[in-house]
N, C-alpha and C positions, 0 to 999 in steps of 0.2 A: 269673771268669777261669779258675779251675781247671777248671770244667766245660767251658768252651770248649776249653781245651788238651787235655782228655781226649778230646773228640770229634775234635780235629784230628790226634791222634797216628796214625801209620801203622798200618794193620791188620796183625796178626801174620802172617796168611796171605799177604799181599802180600810181607812180608819173606821168608817161606819160598819163594815163587815166585821172587823175585829171587835167593835163595840157590841155587836150581836153575840159574838162568842162570849164576851165578858158577861153580858146580861144573862145569857143562857146558863153560864156557870154559877151566877149568883141567884137568879130567879128562873129556874127551868120550868117549862110547862109540864105540870103534873096532873094526875088524877083525871077529872072530867074535862080539864082544859086540853089535855093531850090529843084526844080524838078530834076536837074542834080545830086545833092547829094542823093536825094531819090532813083534814079535809081541805082547809084553806090552802095548804101547801100544794095539794094536787091541782086545785083550781089555778093557783098562781103559776105552776109549771106549764099547764095548758095555755094560759094567757101569754106567757113569755114566748112560746113557740108560735102562737097565732100571730103575735106582733112581728116576730121574725119573718114569718111567711108574708105578711102584709107589707113589710118594709122593703124586702129584697126585690129589686127590679130585675125582671127577666132580661131586659136589655143589658143590664150589667153583667149577667151571666154569659150572655152571648158575645158581648164585646170582648175582643181579645182572645176568644177561645181558640183561634187558629194558631196562637203562639204555644203550640203543644209542648215543645221542649221545656219551656219555662214552667208550665203548669205541672208537667210530669215530675220535674225535679222538686218542686215545692211539695207536691203530694207525697213523693217518696220520703222527703225529710219529715213530713208530718206523721205519716202512717206507717213508715218502715223504720227509718233511722231512730226516731224518738222511742217507739216501743222497744226496739232492740237495746238501746242505751238504758232505758228505765228498767228493763228486765235484768240487765247486768248490775245496776245499782241495787235493785231489790234482792239480788242473790248474794250480795256482800255479807260478810259475817255480822252478827248482831252488834258487835262493838262499833261498826261503821254505819250500818243501816238498821235502825230500830225495827224489830220484827212487826210491831203493831202498825207501822207506817208503810211497810213494804207494799201492801195492796194499793194504797193511795198513790204511790209512785208509779206503779204499773198503770193504774187508771189514768194518771196524768199523761203518760205516753200515748194513750189511745185517743186523746181528745183532738178535735179539729183546731185549726188556727183561728186567730181573732179576725174580726172584720174592721171595726172602727179604728183600733189603735194601729193596725197594719197600714191602713190607708193614711192615717194621720202622720205616722212616722215616715212613710214613703214620700208623702207630699213635702214634708219639711226637708227631707234629704235630697229632693229633686230627682226622685226615681220615676219609674213607669207606673203612674197612678192607675191608668185604665187596666193594665195587666194585674195590678194588685187587687182591684175591685173584683175582676173576674176570678182570680185564683182564690182569694179569701172566701168569696161567695161559694165557689165550687167546693172548697174544703168543708164549709159548714153544711152544705147540702149533702155531701157524701158522708159527713160525720154522723148524721142522723142514723145511717145504717151501719157504717164502718166501726164507729166507736163501740156500740154494743157487741158487734161480732168479734172485734179484737179483744174486748173485755172477756167475752165468753171463752175465747181460745187461750188467752194468756193467764187468766186468773183462776180458772178451774173451780176449785172448791172454796175460793175466797168469798163466796157470796155474790159472784159476779153475774150469773145468768140462770134463767129458768123459763119455763113456758109462761109463768105469770109475768116475768120481766118482759118477755116478748109482747104479750098482750098490753102491758102497761105502756111500752114504747109506742105501739100503734095508737092507743087511745089518748095518751097524754102528750106525745111528741109529734108523731107523723100526721094524724088526722087534724090537729089544730094548725099545723104548718100548712098542710094542703088547703085547709079552709081559708087561711090567710091569703094564700096565693090565688085561690079562686075568687075571693072577694076583693082582691087588690084593686081592680078597676073602679070599684065603688067606695071602698074604705081607704084606699091608698092616699088620695088627695087630702082627705080629712085627717089622716094620721100625719102626713107630711106637714100640714099646716099647724099641727099641734105637737111637733117633734119634741119640744122640751117637756111637755106634760107627759107624753108617751114614754119618754126616757125615764121619768120619775117612776111611772108605773112598772116599767121593765126592771129597773134597778131595785125598786121597792119589793117586787116579787122575789128577787134573789135574796134580799135581806131576810124576808120571811122564811124562805127555805133554809137559810143558814141558821136562823134562830131555832126553828123547829128541829133541825137535824142535831144541833148541839144540845138542845134541851134533852132529847132522848139519850144522846151520848153521855151527858152528865149524869142523868139518872142511872145509866148503866155503868158509870164509873170510869169515864174516859181519862180523867186526870190521875187516876191510880195506875193507868197503863202507859201514859206519856208524861215525862217530866221535862224540866227546863233543858237538861243536857240533850235529850232527844230532839227538842226543837232546834237547838244549836246545830246538831248533826244534820238535821233535815235542811236547815238553811245552807250549810256548806254543800250538801249534795245537790241542791237546786242550783247553786252558783256554778258548780262543776258541770252539771248537765247543760245549762244554758251556754256556758263558754264552749263546750264541745260542739254543740249544734251550730252556734254562730260561726265558729272556725270551719266546720265541715261545709256549711252552705256557702261561705265566702270562697273557700278553695275550690269547691265544685263549680261555682259560677265562673271563676277565672279559668279553671282548667278546660271548661267547655266553651270558652271564649264568648261569653255573653258581654254585651256592652255595659257601661257603668249604670245606666238607668235600670236595666234588667237585673243587674247584680244587686242593686239596692232592694228591688222587689223580692228577689229570692231570699236575701238575708233576713228581711223583716217578716215576710210571710212564712218562711220555713222554720223560723226559730220561736214562734209564738204558740201558746196554748190558750184556749178560750175559757175564761172564768164564767162568762155569761152563758155558754152552752154547757160547761162542765158541771155547774152546780145543779141545774134542773135535771140533767141526765143522771147524775149520781143519785138524786132524789127518787128517780124511777127505778134505777137498777139495783140499789143496795138497801138492805133492811136497816131500819132506824138505829139499831144498836151499833152498827159499824159505820154509818154514814159520816159521823163527825170525823173519824179517823181517816176516811177516804178523802174528805175535803181539805184537810190540812196541807198536803203537798201543793195542790193547785192554788190555794190561797197565798202561800208563801212564794211559789214560783211566779205567780202573776205580778206581784209587786216588784220582784227582782227584774223581770223582763221589761217592765215599764221603765224602771230607773236606768237599766243598762242601755235599752234602745233609745232613750231620750239623749243620752250622751253620744251614742253612735250616730244618730240622725243629725245632731248638731255638728259632728265632725265631718260628715258627708256634705252638709250644707256649706260649711266653711270652705271645704275643698272646692266645691262647685263655684262658689263666689270668687275664690282665688283664681281658678282656671278662667273664669269669665273676664276677670280684670287683665290677665296676661295675654288673652287671645285678641 
């Protein structure tokens, strides 16, 4: 029971993100401070994607790439199943899905999978870690292009895409990522040796983006558009969405006769959405007045997926230990 409770406790980083929302609600960046935070946010976004490029090993991308059936299934869950389900949720009546949060739900469906948590949960559950590394990495690489394109197709006039957005993606996401990959032979070892400090920079950048986004959203009156009941409904929608994808990936893996290790990889990689990629991408794609509303669904979904997958990983690990003892 103690172990279960420890896995269910909220992630401290989520608490920090929520704190940024609270701080922005009480003391938003206004007046002359707003442009300064805007510039700092753009620099932070570019830095996040530079670090992503410098950290991702090309060997990890290549490793396991021949397992194409597994990777295609995960990519289909991430970039086909998720968007379809999120479109359906966004189209529900206003009594079920708050209209102000519907665009954020659609954007949630367009995001790539996570890397760190997918690998971590797969390792705990005794899954195919090598395939998880390859698939999660591929998802994030493809997400740099696919997420904006899906947002453009699915969100239409919701502030999702424009020529300026395309230019921003190239300048703030793609070029820093490519620069990180190009410089990886020189900066990669330095970054690896300082992984903890780099992690603080990475996460600190996202905190800055969240504060800046919600500052502008508060100035524009976000809390007059979204109330406590809306947040409860959003929480329920995120739980339903995660449960649907978890069941779909599980049944698909078993129907296609993947072994248990591959099934674990499919379930964990196919059911996740990346907060680390989602926040910077939203900062590039959406105007400040709508950014806070766009970020709410991914912030809530992220915590739910961590808590749920912690329990599932523990169940898989316990089953693996039991099987090992009986064999």
